[in-house]
C-alpha positions in Angstrom: 103.2 81.2 115.0 104.1 84.6 116.9 102.9 88.0 116.8 104.2 91.0 115.3 103.3 93.7 118.5 100.8 93.7 121.0 98.6 95.9 120.3 97.1 96.2 124.0 100.8 97.0 124.7 101.8 99.3 121.8 99.5 102.5 122.7 97.3 102.8 124.9 95.8 105.7 123.6 94.7 103.9 120.2 93.7 101.1 122.5 91.8 103.5 124.5 89.5 105.2 121.1 89.4 101.0 120.2 87.5 100.2 123.4 85.2 102.7 123.1 84.7 102.8 120.2 83.5 99.0 120.9 81.9 100.1 124.3 79.5 102.5 122.3 79.1 99.5 119.3 78.2 96.9 121.8 75.9 99.2 124.5 72.8 99.2 121.7 69.3 98.2 121.3 71.0 94.8 118.6 70.7 91.4 120.1 74.0 90.3 121.7 73.2 87.2 119.3 72.9 89.4 116.5 76.5 91.4 117.4 78.1 88.0 117.4 77.0 86.8 114.4 78.2 90.4 112.2 80.8 89.7 114.4 81.8 86.4 112.9 80.1 86.8 109.1 82.8 89.6 109.0 85.8 88.1 110.1 84.6 84.7 108.4 84.6 87.8 105.0 88.3 89.7 106.8 89.9 86.2 107.1 90.5 87.0 110.7 91.2 83.6 112.7 91.7 85.5 115.7 88.5 87.6 115.8 86.5 84.5 114.7 87.7 82.3 117.3 86.8 84.6 120.0 83.2 85.8 119.0 82.6 81.8 118.3 83.4 81.6 121.5 81.0 84.0 122.9 78.4 83.3 120.8 78.5 80.1 122.4 78.2 81.3 126.0 75.0 82.6 125.4 73.8 79.0 124.2 73.5 76.9 121.5 74.2 78.2 118.2 76.8 75.4 116.4 74.6 75.6 113.6 74.6 79.4 113.8 78.5 79.4 113.6 78.5 76.2 111.1 76.3 77.8 108.6 77.3 81.4 108.7 79.2 81.5 105.8 76.2 80.0 103.6 73.5 81.7 105.2 71.5 82.3 102.3 71.3 78.9 102.0 70.5 78.1 105.6 67.0 77.9 106.8 68.1 79.0 110.8 68.6 82.5 110.5 65.7 84.9 111.0 64.6 87.8 108.1 66.1 90.2 110.4 69.3 88.5 110.7 69.4 87.5 106.9 68.8 91.4 106.0 71.7 92.5 109.3 74.3 89.9 107.7 73.7 91.1 104.3 74.0 94.4 105.1 77.0 93.1 107.1 78.4 92.1 104.1 78.1 95.0 101.7 80.0 97.6 104.1 82.7 95.1 104.5 82.8 94.8 100.8 81.9 98.1 100.1 84.3 98.6 98.1 83.3 96.3 95.2 79.8 98.1 94.5 78.8 100.5 97.6 76.1 99.1 99.2 72.6 98.5 96.9 69.7 99.5 97.3 68.1 96.5 97.7 70.5 95.5 101.0 69.7 99.1 102.5 65.6 98.3 101.9 65.3 95.0 103.0 67.6 96.2 106.0 65.5 99.4 106.9 61.9 96.6 106.8 64.3 95.3 110.0 65.5 98.1 111.6 64.7 101.9 112.1 67.1 104.2 111.8 68.3 104.6 114.9 68.9 100.1 115.2 70.5 100.8 111.1 72.6 103.2 112.7 73.9 101.0 115.3 74.3 98.0 112.9 76.7 100.0 110.8 78.8 101.1 113.8 79.0 97.3 114.6 80.1 96.0 111.3 82.6 99.4 111.2 83.8 98.2 114.6 84.3 94.6 113.6 85.7 95.6 110.2 88.7 97.8 112.7 89.5 95.2 114.9 90.2 92.6 112.2 92.2 94.9 110.6 94.3 96.0 114.0 94.2 91.8 114.3 95.6 90.8 111.2 98.2 93.6 110.6 99.6 92.5 114.1 99.8 89.0 113.4 97.4 87.5 116.2 96.0 84.6 116.4 93.9 82.4 118.6 95.3 81.2 121.6 98.4 84.1 121.2 97.5 85.6 124.8 97.6 82.8 126.3 101.9 82.0 124.7 104.1 83.5 127.9 105.6 85.2 124.8 103.3 87.6 124.3 101.0 87.7 127.0 103.5 90.2 128.8 105.0 91.8 126.1 
């Protein structure tokens, strides 16, 4: 596999803007495990192998979450996710697939049971940020390990 282009060097201004968005979405009251679960679930929906690989590894750095990663695609049937996590995952799916049916009232209501207004907006920012990164990674041809290949690392 070959990258189409190295987003890191192609336009530093765009990278800086994305980095600022990432910083804002990371500096929130939403716990890191939930942030990573959202990133992984959204990346599954979008089919972004680069981000799936990165965020699965990032989540594992925070503890033994292998079962959470393996079962994430079937989170509705798995009992290991908290009600708060379930509400956030449902919201992440709705926002990611927003063109299909918007964010249904029941998804919004369930999220608001577990997240106040500030936290809700933090979730929306986190969901939109990973959707943006997925679109950058997919459109530029990123794949797991691409930056460890000499021809891509220097590009």
